[in-house]
C-alpha positions, 0 to 999 in steps of 0.5 A: 500500500502506497501512502500518498504525500497529500495524506501525510501533509494532512496528517501532519497538519491535523496533528499540529493543530490537535496538540494544544499543549504545545506553544508552537501551533499554527494558531499561535503563530497567526496570533503573533504575526498579524502585521505580517499576515496583513501585509501579505494579504494586502499585497496578494489582493493588490497583485490579483486585482492588477492581474485581473484588470490587465487580463480584462483590458487585453480582452478588448482592443489591446492598443489601450492596455499596459505594455500594448503588445509587449510583455504586460503580464510579465510586468504584472508578475514583477510587481507581484514579486516586489510587493509580496516578497521583496518589499515585505522582507526589507520591512521585516528586516528593518522592524527587526532592528527598530521594532517601533519604527513607522518607516517600513510601512512606506515600503509595504504600502506604496507598491500595493497602492501603485498596483491598485492604481494600475488595475483601475487604469487598466480596467478603465482602458478596456475598449471592446473590439469592433463588431464584424458584420461578416462572420469569419471562418477558417477553411482549409480548402480556401487556405485560411480565413474568409468572411462571408457576406450575410446578404449572399445567403 
């Protein structure tokens, strides 16, 4: 009988949660790291919003969107990496040396604010593609796409 890795992970998770005598349960970690979890939730939410807004914009006329025909999604992923990994790491390192400082909040709030602004701009830049009066089809016999005239039928 083969034991699946997902079963082992679930068993370890349940065992760690069912051990109330220990002080290192996951719930205890959550209680002591609320600031970190808030920072990460904000960053992940802003990254997701920007990503979905760029995808929404690119469904229409792509000339209005971020990076136009270039690697717009790569820029979104770069922003996501900055806001979820790099800038919170810098802020946590700064808080380690100066626990009462307010300066690191600049690191962790500017990038998600930029991402939300970009997301709003991309969502507003959406322009639907023009409607084609002639339905177009791909046909191997005619070597590619052709458009029918609706009045010919």
